N, C-alpha and C positions, 0 to 999 in steps of 0.2 A: 339575764336578769329580768324580772317581771316588775312592771310598774302600773299604776293606776292613772288614768286620764279620762277626760270627758269624751263621749263619743263624737261629738262634733269636730274634734281635732285630729281624728284618725284619717289618714290618707286612703284614697280609693284602693280597692282590691287588697287590702290588709284585713285578715280575719282576727277578730278580738273576742273576748269573753265577757259577758255582762257580769259586773261585780255588785253593783247596787243602784237603786233609783233614789234620787234626791227630789221627790215630788210627793204631793198629797192629793187626796180627793180624786175628782174625776180624771185628771191627767194620769195619775198613778194607775188607776184602774184600766184606763184605755191602753197604756203602755204595757202593762201585764197581760191584757187580752190579746195584744198584737204580738206577743212572744218575747218581749224584753224582760225575761225572767232570769234571775241569777244562775249562771252556768251555761246559758245558751250562747251559741256563736252568732256573731253579727259581722257582715262585711259591707262597708260603704261601696256603692256601685257607681254612681254618678250624681252630679248636682246641677242645679239651674245656673244660668250665666251669672247671677248675683251671689251665688253660694248661700242662698236663704233656705233653700229646700234641698234635701239629699235623699236619694233612694238607698235603702239598705236591704240586704238579703238576710231574712230571719226565718228559721224553720222552713226553708224552701220557698217562702213567699217574698215578694218585693214590697216593702213598706216605705212610704215617703213621710219624712218628718221635717218640721221647721227647725231651724238652728236652735231656737230657744228651747224647744222640746228635747232635742238631742243633747243640749247642755245639762239636762237633768239625769243623764244616764252616764254612770261611771263604768268604765271597762278596763279590763286587765290586758295588758299587751306583753308579748314575750320578748320583743326586741325594741331597740331605740330606732326612731324614725329619722 
């Protein structure tokens, strides 16, 4: 069963699909430019010790996002965690 959740809640090494962005303006443009486009696959790789910044694999690149920015990305997951 597929469900939608915020990217910041996805455990490491789980591949998910971008569903929608809940942001506007410069942040939205930046996320789209980095590859967080509907339909793209994303995998959280690792976080800093405070879990404030997480590295994600998107389109073969590793992108680091703050938790607040990752909260604005909704993804589709295939299984329950």
